[in-house]
N, C-alpha and C positions, 0 to 999 in steps of 0.2 A: 914493400908497399907502405903507404902512409898510414897514419893513425885513422881508426874508424871515426865517424861522426860522433858516436857516443863517447869515445875516449877523449876526443878533442874538447868536448863541451862539458865533461865532468861527470860526477856521480849521479845516480838516480835518486829520486826522493821517494823510494819505496818504503819499503818498510812496512686588540680585539676588534674584532671587525671595525674598521675605521668609519667615522661618521660619513654620512652621504655627502658627496660633493655638491657644491652649489649648482643649481640649474641655470643660473644667470650667466650668459656668455661674457658679460662685462665684469663678472666678479674677479677681483684681483687675486692672483695666487700669492698667498702668504707663506714664505718659506721659513721654516724653523731653524733649529740648531743641527748642524752636521756633526755626528759623532763617529769616532773610529775606534774599533777594537782591533789592535794589531797583535797577532800571536806568531811568534817566531821561535823555532827550536833548532839550534845547531848541536847542542850537547845533551845527550841522553844518559839517564842513569843506568840503563840496562845494556844489553848486548847490541842494540841497534848501532849501526855505524854512524859516527858523527857526520854532520853536514857542515859545509863551509860558508854558505852565503845567505842563510835564511834571515839572520838578524840584519845583515847588511841590506838585504832586499827590502825588508820591512821599514828600516830606517830611511832608506833612500826614497821610498814611495811616500812615507808620511811627511818627510821633509818637503817634497814637491807639493803635497796637498796643503800643508800649512803655510807655505810661502807664496804659492802661485794661485791656489784656489781657496774657496770660502770655508776653510776648516781652521778652527782655532786650536793652538797647541793644548790648551787646558781641557779640551774635549776629546783628546786622544788618550786612550788607555792602552798601555803596552804590557804584554805578558811575554817576556823573553826567557828562554832557557828554563832554569829551575822554577820560574814563576808560572810557567805554562803548564800547570797541572790540570787534571780533569776538574778538580774542585774549583780552582780559580776561574777556569773558563766558564763553567756553568754558573757560578756566583755572578760573574760579570754579566752574562746573558740575562740572568734573573733580575739584576739591578736595572738593566735597560727596560725590562718589562714594566717596572714601576716608575722609572724616571722619564722616559720619552713621552712626548705628546704627539698628537695626530699629525702635526705639521712638521715634525722632526724627521731626520733621515739617519740611518745607521749603515756604515760601511764596515764590513768584517774582513780582515785580511788574515789568512792562515798560510804559514810557510813552514813546512816541516815534513816529516815522514807521514805516509798514508799507507793503507793496506786494504786489500779485498780478500775477505775470508768467507768462503762459502756463499758468495754472492752478496755479502754484507760489507759496505764501505765504512772505513774508520779513519779518523785522525788519531795519531799516536802521540799522546801527551808526554811531557818530559819524564814523568815519574812512573809511567806504565812499565811493569815488570813482565807481564804476560798478556796474551790477547784478550783475556777477560777484563783487563783494565784499560783497554783501548776505548776511545770515545766514538760510539757509532754515529754516523752522519744522520741517522734517523732521529737520534736523541737531540742533536743540534737543531734539526728542523722543528722538533717538538718544542724546544725552548724559544725558537723564533716566533712561533704562532701567537703567543700572548702579547708580543711587543706591538705597541699601538702606532708605530712610526708610519709616516706616509710611504717612505721607501726603505727597503732593506736590500742591500747589495752585498752578496757574499763572493769574495775572491779567494780561491783556494789553489795554492801552488804546491801540490803534493801528488804523489802517485795515487791512482785509482780514484781521484776526486770526482770523476764523472758519475760515481754512484750517488752523488748528491741529488741527482735528478731522478724523480720517480716518473710519473707521466707528466709531460710538459708540452706546451704548444711549441710549434716552430717559432723561431725568433721573427721571421717574417719581415715586413717593411718597417724599418726603424721609425718612419714618420708617423706610423699609426700608434706609437707608444707615447703618450703625452706625459709631461711632467705633472700635470694636475691630478692624474688618477694614481692611486696607490700601486705600488709594485713590490713584488718579492722575486728577486732576480739573482742569478748566480753566474760566475765566470770561473771555469776551472782550467788548470794548466794542461790537462789532457782528458781523455775519455776514460775508459776502463783499462788503463795502461800505465806503465812507469813513465816518469817525467825526469828531466835532467836538472841537476843542481848548479851546473856551470863550473868553470874553472875556479879554484880557490882564490879568494880576494876580489872576485868580480861579481857579476849577478847571474842568476839563472836566466836562460833564454826567455822564459816567460816574463820575469820581472824586468828584464832589460827592455822588452817590447812595451810593457806597461809604462815604464819610466819614459821611454822615447815618445810614446803617444801623448802622454800628459805634458811633457816638457815642451814639445813642438807644437802645441795647440794654443791658440789665443782666443777661441770662441767657446761658448757653452757647448758641451758635447755630452750626448746621452750615453747611458750605459750600454745600450744595444749597439749603437754605431761604434763606440769605443771597443767593445768586445769583438766585434766583427773585424775591425782593423788589427787587433792584437792576434786574433786567430790566424789571419793571413800572414802576418809578420813572423810569428813563431813557426808555423808550418813551413814557410820558406827557409827560415834560418836553420832548422834542424832536419831539413829534407825528409819530412814525414815521420821522423822518430816518434813524435808526439803531436797530437792535434787538439788544441784547446776546444772546449765546448762551452756554449752559453745558452741560457734560456730561462724561462719562468720556473719558479718553484711552486709545486702544487700544494700550497699551504694557505690557511686562512689569511685574509687581508690583501690578497693579490687581486687588483682590478685592472691589470694589463697596462699599467703606466710604465714609466722608467725614470730612474734618478738621473739628474744632469749634474755634471761637474762645471761649476761656474767660475771662471777666472776672477780674481779680485780686481776691482776697479780702484786703482790708486796709483801711488808713486812708483817710479821705476828705481833701479838701483842707484843711479847718480843722484836722484832727488832725495832718496833716503840718506845717502852719505852726506849730502850738503846740509840737511837738517841736523844730522848727528854732529857735524862739525860746529854748526852754530850753537847748538845746545852746550857743547863742551866749552866754547868760548864764554858763554853766559855763566856756566858753572864755575869757571876760573875766576870770575869777578865776585861771585857771592858765595863760593865754595859750599855747594849743596850736593852731597852724595847722591841724593835722589835724582838730581838732574843728570849726573854722570850715568846712572842706570838707564835713564830714558834715552840718553844718547846711545848707549850700548845696544839697546834694542833696535834703534833705527839703523845702526851700522851693521848689526847682524842681518837685518832684512836686506840691506844693500849687498852684503856678501852673498847671501843665498840667492837673491834675484840675479846677481851677476853670473853666478854658476849656471842658473837655469837659462839665462839668455846668452850664455857663452861670451860674456863681456870681460875684458881684462880690467880689473879695478885694484891694482896692487896697493895703492895708498890706503885702502880700507883697512888693511891689517894694522898699519900704523895708528890710525885713528881709533881702532878697536882697542889697541893697547892703551892709548891715552884715556879712553873711557874707563877701562878696567883699573888703571892706576888711580884715577881720581875717585873711584868707588871704593878703593882700599884693597883690591885684589892684586897685590903687587907681584906675586909669583906668576900668575897667569899673564900679567902685563909684560913681564920680563921675557917669558917664552915667546910671546907674539912679537916683541921688539927684535929678538934674536932671529926669528923667522923672517921678519921684514928686512933686516939688515942683510941677511944671507941672500935674499932674492933681489935686493935693490942696492947693491953695493955702490957707494959713491954719491948718493944724494938722498935727501930727505924731502918730503912734500912741503910745499908752502901753503899758507892759508889763503 
């Protein structure tokens, strides 16, 4: 007989009140800053089995958010592996309670082991040696309550993450959840059950569905609709082994709205590359390392957007190397040139 679905797909991941909204229908919705807290743990200090894809999952998702959607890299906080301690997680949440304003939004991504013990749900931080050092989901909810953001969206890819929900409304009709009203929402990879980590070097089934939905979307999409699509995709992929759950969190600040993922309005991959090339040509005339760094950013955007849009843009590697060389990072430039030559033997790009 062939491998079971579970074996094929990999290991399990066990283990203040906002200001009142304007009553004017014509009032313009002012969006604030989108923050991300990404927590991913593959390597544990204790006897928990290592996972393979948590950091990869978090990196892939945050890359899509910062290249295709209105998330800035400087507003992404990453706690990976040994940085993902109970103390660091709670300190980060506490900082958001003091930093975020009522127009801001916070997306929290957790990817790692989880556990249900005597009906209590936990995230398992990297430094936890025994269950008394696990992070109860009820504690996470308590730390979310003082955060004044308009929207808080928790995405948890771990076993037994369904324990995040206490009493919660049905997700209902996504159209009834407006962006204007504050929300406290969660999407979990499963209910009160184990979930899969995926094959080593790939993504978990949940993260793969999340990536796919975001990558193949070109319009603003709400957390409710996105969650429902991910639920259907995961349930189909793993044939019922795990069933994602989504819904409102019963904590202060929830006014039954929903966060929306807004694609960036701007240049595509080819346009970013063209601007990067022009900046390099200017930098060669005046020799300004700062210009080379500016060109590098445009070319990086070109490369990332090309990946998201599944466009072949081989010469971007060459121009990325040129930008790094001009900025003085010769070692990285040589690595990229070697990669370009290997992939494109026989020709170099023209200007």
